[in-house]
C-alpha positions as CSV (number, residue, x, y, z in Angstrom):
1,M,-67.2,-60.8,59.5
2,K,-70.2,-63.1,58.5
3,N,-67.9,-63.9,55.5
4,S,-64.9,-64.8,57.8
5,I,-67.0,-66.7,59.9
6,L,-68.4,-68.7,57.2
7,L,-65.3,-69.3,55.6
8,A,-63.7,-70.5,58.8
9,V,-66.5,-72.9,59.2
10,A,-66.2,-74.2,55.3
11,S,-62.4,-74.6,55.8
12,L,-62.8,-76.6,59.5
13,G,-65.2,-78.6,57.5
14,V,-62.7,-79.3,55.0
15,V,-60.2,-80.2,57.5
16,I,-62.4,-82.6,59.4
17,G,-64.0,-84.2,56.2
18,A,-60.8,-84.9,54.8
19,A,-59.1,-86.4,58.1
20,A,-62.3,-88.2,58.4
21,V,-62.4,-89.8,55.1
22,W,-58.6,-90.7,55.5
23,S,-59.3,-92.2,58.8
24,Y,-62.4,-94.4,57.8
25,D,-60.3,-95.8,54.8
26,H,-57.4,-96.6,56.9
27,F,-59.0,-97.9,60.4
28,A,-62.7,-98.7,59.4
29,A,-61.9,-102.1,58.3
30,P,-63.7,-105.0,60.0
31,G,-62.8,-104.9,63.7
32,G,-61.7,-101.4,63.7
33,P,-62.9,-98.2,65.4
34,D,-66.4,-97.5,64.5
35,R,-67.7,-93.9,62.9
36,V,-68.3,-92.3,66.2
37,R,-64.6,-93.0,67.8
38,I,-63.1,-91.8,64.1
39,E,-65.0,-88.5,64.3
40,R,-63.9,-88.0,68.0
41,V,-60.1,-88.7,67.0
42,V,-60.5,-86.2,64.3
43,H,-62.2,-83.4,66.6
44,D,-59.6,-84.0,69.0
45,Y,-57.1,-83.3,66.9
46,V,-58.1,-80.3,65.4
47,L,-58.8,-79.0,68.9
48,A,-55.3,-80.0,70.0
49,H,-53.7,-78.3,66.7
50,P,-56.1,-75.1,65.9
51,E,-53.0,-73.6,63.6
52,I,-54.0,-76.0,60.8
53,I,-57.8,-73.9,60.5
54,P,-55.7,-70.7,59.2
55,Q,-53.7,-72.8,57.0
56,A,-56.8,-74.7,55.6
57,M,-58.5,-71.3,55.3
58,Q,-55.4,-70.0,53.4
59,R,-55.5,-73.0,51.1
60,L,-59.2,-72.8,50.3
61,Q,-59.0,-69.0,49.7
62,D,-56.0,-69.5,47.3
63,R,-57.8,-72.4,45.5
64,Q,-60.9,-70.0,45.0
65,S,-58.5,-67.2,43.9
66,G,-56.8,-69.6,41.5
67,E,-60.4,-70.4,39.9
68,L,-61.2,-66.8,39.4
69,V,-58.1,-65.9,38.1
70,A,-57.8,-68.8,35.6
71,A,-61.5,-67.9,34.5
72,N,-60.7,-64.0,33.7
73,R,-56.8,-64.4,32.8
74,A,-56.7,-62.7,29.4
75,A,-58.9,-59.6,30.9
76,I,-56.5,-59.5,33.7
77,T,-52.9,-60.1,32.4
78,T,-53.2,-58.4,28.9
79,P,-52.3,-54.8,29.0
80,F,-54.0,-52.0,27.5
81,G,-51.7,-50.3,25.0
82,S,-48.4,-49.6,26.6
83,A,-49.7,-49.8,30.1
84,W,-47.0,-52.4,31.0
85,A,-43.5,-52.3,32.2
86,G,-40.4,-54.6,32.6
87,N,-39.7,-57.7,30.4
88,P,-42.4,-58.3,27.8
89,K,-41.7,-62.1,27.9
90,G,-41.4,-62.1,31.6
91,D,-42.4,-65.5,33.3
92,V,-44.5,-63.7,35.9
93,T,-46.9,-61.0,35.4
94,L,-47.9,-58.7,38.2
95,V,-50.9,-56.9,37.8
96,E,-51.6,-53.7,39.6
97,Y,-55.4,-52.3,39.8
98,F,-55.0,-48.8,40.7
99,D,-56.5,-45.3,41.0
100,Y,-54.7,-42.2,40.8
101,N,-56.6,-40.6,43.8
102,C,-55.5,-43.4,46.0
103,G,-52.3,-42.6,48.6
104,Y,-51.6,-46.4,49.0
105,C,-51.0,-46.5,45.2
106,R,-49.0,-43.4,45.2
107,A,-47.0,-45.3,48.2
108,S,-46.7,-48.3,46.4
109,L,-44.5,-46.5,43.4
110,P,-41.2,-47.1,44.9
111,M,-41.9,-50.8,45.6
112,I,-43.1,-51.5,42.0
113,A,-39.8,-49.7,40.8
114,D,-37.6,-51.8,43.1
115,L,-39.4,-54.9,41.9
116,L,-38.3,-54.2,38.5
117,R,-35.1,-53.5,39.2
118,R,-34.4,-56.4,41.2
119,D,-36.4,-59.0,38.9
120,P,-35.6,-58.9,35.0
121,K,-38.0,-61.7,34.5
122,L,-41.0,-59.6,35.9
123,R,-43.6,-57.9,33.8
124,V,-45.9,-55.7,35.4
125,V,-49.2,-54.7,33.9
126,Y,-51.5,-51.5,35.1
127,R,-55.0,-51.6,35.3
128,D,-57.0,-48.5,35.9
129,L,-59.6,-49.0,38.5
130,P,-61.1,-45.5,39.1
131,I,-63.2,-46.0,41.9
132,L,-62.7,-43.1,44.6
133,S,-64.1,-39.9,42.6
134,D,-65.0,-38.4,39.6
135,E,-61.4,-36.9,39.0
136,S,-60.3,-40.6,39.1
137,R,-62.3,-41.5,36.0
138,V,-61.0,-38.3,34.3
139,A,-57.5,-39.1,35.2
140,A,-58.1,-42.8,33.9
141,R,-59.2,-41.8,30.6
142,A,-56.3,-39.6,30.1
143,S,-54.0,-42.5,31.3
144,L,-55.5,-45.0,28.9
145,A,-55.3,-42.2,26.1
146,A,-51.5,-42.1,27.1
147,A,-51.5,-46.1,26.7
148,Q,-53.2,-45.9,23.4
149,Q,-50.4,-43.5,22.2
150,G,-47.5,-45.5,23.4
151,R,-46.8,-42.9,26.4
152,F,-48.3,-44.4,29.3
153,Q,-45.5,-44.6,31.5
154,G,-44.3,-41.0,31.2
155,F,-47.9,-39.9,31.6
156,H,-48.2,-42.3,34.7
157,D,-45.0,-41.0,36.3
158,A,-45.7,-37.4,35.6
159,L,-49.3,-37.3,37.0
160,Y,-48.1,-38.9,40.2
161,A,-45.1,-36.5,40.6
162,G,-47.7,-33.4,39.6
163,G,-49.5,-33.8,43.2
164,P,-53.2,-33.8,43.9
165,V,-55.3,-35.0,40.8
166,S,-57.0,-32.1,39.2
167,D,-58.1,-31.0,35.5
168,A,-55.0,-29.1,35.8
169,S,-52.5,-31.6,36.8
170,I,-53.8,-34.2,34.3
171,R,-53.2,-31.5,31.4
172,A,-49.8,-30.8,32.9
173,A,-49.0,-34.7,33.1
174,A,-50.3,-35.2,29.3
175,A,-48.4,-32.1,28.1
176,K,-45.1,-33.3,29.7
177,A,-45.5,-36.6,28.5
178,G,-46.5,-35.7,24.9
179,V,-50.2,-37.4,25.1
180,S,-52.8,-35.7,23.0
181,L,-55.9,-35.3,25.1
182,A,-57.8,-34.5,22.2
183,A,-57.2,-37.9,20.4
184,I,-59.0,-40.1,23.2
185,D,-60.9,-43.1,21.7
186,T,-63.7,-42.6,24.2
187,A,-65.7,-45.5,23.3
188,R,-62.7,-47.7,23.5
189,V,-61.4,-46.2,26.9
190,D,-64.7,-46.2,28.8
191,A,-65.0,-49.9,27.5
192,E,-61.6,-50.9,29.3
193,I,-62.7,-49.0,32.5
194,A,-66.1,-50.9,32.5
195,N,-64.2,-54.2,31.7
196,N,-61.5,-53.3,34.5
197,M,-64.5,-52.4,36.9
198,Q,-66.4,-56.0,36.1
199,T,-63.3,-57.9,36.4
200,A,-62.4,-56.5,39.6
201,A,-66.2,-57.2,41.0
202,K,-65.5,-60.7,39.8
203,L,-62.4,-61.2,41.5
204,G,-63.7,-59.7,44.9
205,M,-61.7,-56.6,45.0
206,N,-63.1,-53.6,46.8
207,G,-60.3,-51.2,47.1
208,T,-56.8,-50.0,45.5
209,P,-54.3,-51.1,45.2
210,S,-55.2,-54.6,44.5
211,W,-52.8,-57.1,43.0
212,V,-53.0,-60.2,40.9
213,I,-49.8,-62.4,41.1
214,G,-50.1,-65.9,39.4
215,D,-53.2,-67.3,40.9
216,R,-53.2,-64.8,43.8
217,I,-55.3,-62.0,44.7
218,L,-53.7,-59.4,47.3
219,S,-54.9,-56.2,48.3
220,G,-53.4,-53.0,50.0
221,A,-50.2,-51.5,50.0
222,L,-48.0,-54.6,50.7
223,P,-44.3,-54.6,52.0
224,I,-41.9,-55.8,48.9
225,E,-41.2,-58.9,50.6
226,E,-44.6,-60.3,50.5
227,I,-45.0,-59.5,46.9
228,E,-41.8,-61.1,46.3
229,R,-42.8,-64.2,47.9
230,A,-45.9,-64.3,45.7
231,I,-43.8,-63.9,42.8
232,A,-41.4,-66.6,44.1
233,A,-44.6,-68.8,44.6
234,A,-46.0,-68.0,41.1
235,R,-42.7,-69.5,39.8
236,G,-43.0,-72.1,41.9
237,T,-39.7,-71.7,43.8
């Protein structure tokens, strides 16, 4: 709540400040209104049109998100092994940060499949973010081993289809996808998990699923229409 209030105040300051500068430049010539009158005009306009405040907040948030994404682009959009789907040369990359124990991530599977069917220019990158349990980390290690072996999608689908995550369901998914769990490169896999955790923290992610689309950061199990709007925005359409 405190962060939301601070963001609202900052955004309101942006609105008032920008308007005040514009007004001063245009009307504060010799013989024009004085500064107090200009600020009163701006103040009254904001009160009369409060809808501009959430618009300003969204613009400020998008700008800040864009700067964070740009500073961490490679760590976000470069897939680990075969942990990606869709068009390898897609014009937009959708990145999902997920946890195999996350029910909302599971619920998002049909939406991702629909996006890939509808949009031949889309690339999806999957990033393991095991934050919910010890089993999540075990599953993430197996998932990344599958990605190293070029068998990510088969393992990903099999583990989700196998019910609750457990040692037994992880082994079963690995066997079904042809993944050797004995061949896990532990150092590289753990480094990838740590990098994902660090990047997610930098981006302000506090749950799964979290999404990066273009320069935007989104959270939660979202309707496909909202994801498609973000994709269209990333394309500039």
